[in-house]
N, C-alpha and C positions, 0 to 999 in steps of 0.2 A: 270422739275422733277412735278409733284404734288402734293401738301399738303391740309392737311386738316384745311381751313379756320372756321366755326362752324355747329353748328349740329341743324336745327329749329326743333322745337315739338321735344323735345326728350324723349326718350320712355324707362324706364330701369326695366327690366327684371328677370328674371334666368332662368337658364335651370338646366337640372335632380341632376349637378354636382353645385350648389353653386354661379355659375359662374353669375356674374352680366351681361348683356346684352344689349346695347345701341344703340338702332334704334330708325330711323327717316330719316328724308331729310337733307343727308348730302353735303356741300354744298364745292367744290376742287379748289383751284387753281392750275394750269398751266402755270410757267416760262417757255419762252425758252430764250437764248441771240441771237439775232443777231449780228455779229459783220459788224460796220462801217469801210468802208475807203474811205479818202481819192482821190482826183480825178489821181493824180498820185501813188493810190496804198498804202501810206501806212497805216497803225491800226490807227484809233482814238479813240477808244471806242467802248462796247458793247452795244446794245439796246434793255432794256427787253420786252417786249411784254405778259401780261397776259390776259390766257384764263377762264373763269370762267366754272365748268359746278354744275349740281348737279343732284344724284341719292339716291334712296335707296336704307340705307345703313345698315348693323348693325358691331356689333363690343363689344370685350370685355371693359367694363369700365376701364381697368386697361392700353389697347390698348392707351386710348385715354386721360385721364386722371390720376392726381396723386391722388392714394387712400391710405386705411388705412384699418389696419383690423382688426376687428371686432367680439368678440365672440358670435359665434352665437349656436342656442341650437336645435335640434328638438327629438321628439321619446327619450328622457332622453341620446340621445349623443348629441360632442359638437365639432365646427365646425371654422375656422376661416374666413370670408368673408371676399371681397374689397369690402367697400365701399364708397363715399363723404364722408368729413366729419362732420357728422352732429349738430348743435345746436340748429335748432329751430324748430318746428314742422313740416312747412312746407318740411323742410331739409328729412324728412323720411318717407313723405306722395310722393315722388313721385315716389316710386318705387312700382310696382304691387305685394304684397305677397299673393296676392292670387297663383300666379303661381306655389309658393310652398307649398299652401295650410293655409297659414300663413292672420294674422287681425291684420290691425293697428286701436290701442286703449287708452281707459286713461284707467286706472288702478293704484290706488295709493297703494300699498304694502308695507307695513312695518311691523303690527303686526295681530296677530291673530283677533281682533275685531278689526282693518278697511275690514276683507274680510266676515263679518257677511252675507254681498248683495250677497255674491255668492256662498252660497250653493245649492242653485235649480240651477246653472249656467251647461253647457258645463263643464265637467272636460278640464281645459288650461292649457298650460303649457306657460312660460314664455320663447321666444326665442330670445331678441336683448333689452339689455336695451336703452330706450330712451332717451330722455330726456323734463325735466318736465312733469313728472308720465306717458307721452306718452311713450310707448310700442308698439314691436313687438310681437302676440302671438297666436297661435295654438292650436285647439281645438285636443283635443287629442282622443278623442270619447273612445271606446273600448281599445284604446289603453291605458286607466287607469287601466285597469287590471292588465297590463303589469308589472306597479311598482316596481322594487327591491330595496331598497334601498342600498346595498349592490352592486349591480351590476349599480347602481346610482355614487355610490361613487368612484367607480371603475371607471367608464366612464371619469368622472372628474380627479383624479391622473396620469390615463392614460393619457389625454392630456394634464396633465401638462408635462407632462414625453415627450412629444413626440413634444411641441413647447416652441423657447424658449418666453417665456409669459414676456411682458415689463409688469410696474406695472398698467399701466391700464388696457391693460389686464387681467390682474388678477385681478384686481378690477370688472373689468363686470362679470367674472367667478362666484367671488363669489358671488359676489349680485346676478347674475342669477339663482345658485344653491340651494341660501339660501332663496330665494323669491317663488322658486320652489316648496321647500319643503313647504311653508307654504301653496299654494296652494292646494299639494297635501293630506295634513293633513287638511285642513279644506275643501277638495273633501269627505275624508273619517271619518268626526266628531272624529279625535282625538288630539292630540296633537304632537309636532313636537317629542318630548322622546318617543311616542307611536310609531309613526312611523316608527322610527329607531330601535326600542327595536324585539328581536326575537317574542317576544309573540305576534305580531303582525300579524292580518289573515286576508288578503284582504278579503276573499269569505266572513267570520262574518260582517266589516267594510262595503259591501258592502248589506247585506242582512238590518244593522240595517238603513243605508243611506236611501234603499229603506219601511222602514217600519214609516221614518222620515218624508220624505216625502210625504206619503198618512197621516201620521196623522194630519201635517199641513195645507193637503188640506181638511182632514174634520173639522178642529177647525174652517177654517175658512167660512167653508159652515153653521157652527151651528148657 
């Protein structure tokens, strides 16, 4: 019987369905039992012979390790993804987030005041709540213009209905949702209440943001 012993230099990537894939040098051990008999033909014992082999291989992380389901968001939609437990920055840095157009970074998102430095940044959304203010983000680029609060809230509520979330997962979901409202509001230069209101005009705020950036650049060179 062949069993997996360990994986050397594992790489953690994602497929198009957000399944985490582990790849690397897989070391297998194959054990064979050889029966031993005495000179009279009586069975004495089974002797185990082990053969070790190595090969490049890959598998879903759920097939190898015990994993945890974490809330993940991308393009305003929510998912549950299987990952190893993460409690440190290095635990999340092991994944190739670029495979799904994401990146790992330090961003302290608690209030609008904490987001002032992001006014000139590209529109982003938090995808996965990390640890010690390190989280996973996604550049929305032009998808920011697809923001619709009612649709975003519906996505969240549908996700809750479709999944039996535990307390930790609900905390993750709410943190990601609230953090992203701050990020979206900051990008459009409005507060969250305005972002959620019927009077929010995404085209108007896009123009206002453009004029804000132009004025800031002009003031910088005065």
